[in-house]
N, C-alpha and C positions, 0 to 999 in steps of 0.2 A: 506783683510779688509783695509790695509794700503793704497792701491790704491784708494779705495772709499773715504777715508778721504782727501787724496791729491786732488782728483778730485773735491770734494765738496769745499775745501778751494780755489782752483784756480778759480772755478766758482764764488765763492763769491767775490774774488778779482776783477775779470773781471766785475762783476755786479756793484761793487763800482765805478770802473773806468768809466763804462757806465753812471752811475748815476751822477757822478761829471762832466762829459763832456757833458751831455745832449744828448747823442746818444741813440737812441731807440734800444733795444735789438732785435736781430733777432730770439730769442727763440719763440716757439709757445705759445699761450695763456695757462694760468695755468690749465684750464679745460682739455686741450689736454694732458698735462703732468700728471694730475691725472689719466686720462684714460690709459695712457701708464704704469703708476705704477700699476694699477689694472691688466693689461695684464701680466706684469712681475710676480706679486704676484700669479696670477692664474696659470701661467706656473710652478712656483716653487712649488705650492701646489700639482699639479698633479705629478711632479717628486718625491716629498716627499712621497706622498701616495703610488705610485708604489713601491718605495724602502721599505717603511714600511710594506706593505702587502706582498711583495714577501719574506721578511725575516721571517715573522710570519705565513706563509702558512703551514697548517698541512701536514704531510707526506701522500701522496696519494697512497703509495704502499700497505697499508692495513696490514703491518707487522712492528710494531715498532721495532727498533734495540735493545732496552733494554729488550724486552720480550724473554724469553727462554723457549721453550716447552720441558718437560722431555721426 
């Protein structure tokens, strides 16, 4: 998380310098960045769902470990 904060802060500083000097940013348009954010969030959602459902999958053996037949 710390790396993300540092990255955001440095990007903000560079953006301020660009704004003060009148240099146009080489970054893509904001709509492209929003699309990229959507791609990253979608990828993370799939990873989360796979981890969540694989942990909570029922035992397929048909014989629960806590059941003891006399």
